[in-house]
C-alpha positions in Angstrom: 67.9 118.2 83.2 67.3 114.5 82.7 64.0 112.7 82.4 64.0 108.9 82.3 61.0 106.9 81.3 59.9 103.5 80.1 60.3 101.4 83.3 57.7 99.1 84.7 56.8 95.6 85.9 57.7 92.7 83.6 58.1 89.0 84.0 61.4 87.3 83.8 62.4 86.8 80.1 60.5 89.9 79.1 61.7 93.2 77.5 61.5 96.9 78.3 62.7 99.9 76.4 64.0 102.9 78.4 64.4 106.4 77.2 66.3 109.3 78.7 65.7 112.9 77.4 68.2 115.5 78.4 67.1 119.2 78.4 70.4 120.3 76.8 72.5 119.2 73.9 74.2 115.9 74.5 76.5 116.3 71.5 79.2 117.8 73.6 79.3 114.7 75.8 81.5 112.1 74.3 79.9 109.3 76.3 76.4 108.8 77.6 75.5 106.0 79.9 72.8 104.1 81.8 73.2 103.3 85.5 71.1 101.3 87.9 70.7 101.2 91.7 69.1 98.3 93.5 67.9 98.7 97.0 70.8 98.8 99.5 73.4 98.8 96.7 75.5 101.4 95.0 74.7 103.0 91.7 76.6 101.1 89.0 77.2 101.8 85.3 75.2 99.4 83.1 76.2 100.6 79.7 77.7 103.6 78.0 78.0 104.7 74.4 80.4 107.2 72.8 79.5 109.4 69.9 81.9 107.4 67.8 79.7 104.3 68.4 81.9 102.5 70.8 80.1 100.8 73.7 80.8 99.3 77.1 78.5 97.0 78.9 78.6 95.5 82.4 79.3 91.8 82.2 75.9 91.0 83.7 74.0 92.6 80.8 76.2 91.8 77.8 74.1 90.2 75.0 70.8 91.3 76.6 70.9 95.1 76.7 71.6 97.5 73.9 72.3 101.2 74.4 71.7 103.8 71.6 71.6 107.6 71.4 69.9 110.1 69.1 71.9 113.3 69.5 69.4 115.3 67.4 66.7 114.5 70.0 69.1 114.7 73.0 67.8 111.2 73.9 69.5 108.0 75.0 67.8 104.6 74.9 68.3 101.3 76.6 66.7 98.2 75.1 66.5 95.5 77.7 65.8 91.9 76.6 65.7 88.6 78.5 65.2 90.4 81.7 66.1 88.7 85.0 64.9 89.4 88.6 68.4 90.6 89.4 67.9 93.4 86.8 65.4 95.0 89.2 66.5 98.5 90.1 66.0 102.1 89.5 67.6 103.1 86.2 69.2 106.4 85.5 71.1 108.0 82.7 73.9 110.5 82.7 77.2 111.1 81.1 79.7 108.3 81.4 81.9 107.3 83.0 82.4 110.7 84.7 79.2 112.5 85.8 78.6 115.9 84.5 74.8 116.3 84.8 72.4 116.4 87.7 70.7 113.1 88.2 67.1 112.7 87.2 64.5 110.8 89.2 65.2 107.6 87.4 62.7 104.9 86.2 61.9 101.8 88.2 62.3 98.4 86.6 60.9 95.5 88.4 61.3 91.9 87.1 59.2 89.2 88.6 60.3 85.6 88.7 
């Protein structure tokens, strides 16, 4: 149901743009979010966006990451700037903050120092 893409290897200070395409309409979901899971850690919400435009960001990414959505394309985006090594993780998208879709395979983001 969910396919994430756009991850890769980038140096600290660089940028990446992630995309998440859902194989069903996301209009019905008030909030869509991006999550990340680093090795040995739990999966945490990074950012979510409501269809009224309201957003929530984890403190660690505020001012650096921007979430957006295109309901017509059933796609959610995450623009990541000024990346840090601690941003290294597998990134997933889903509804937020409650989970209503099956998880995708995620996309690996690796930030080198």
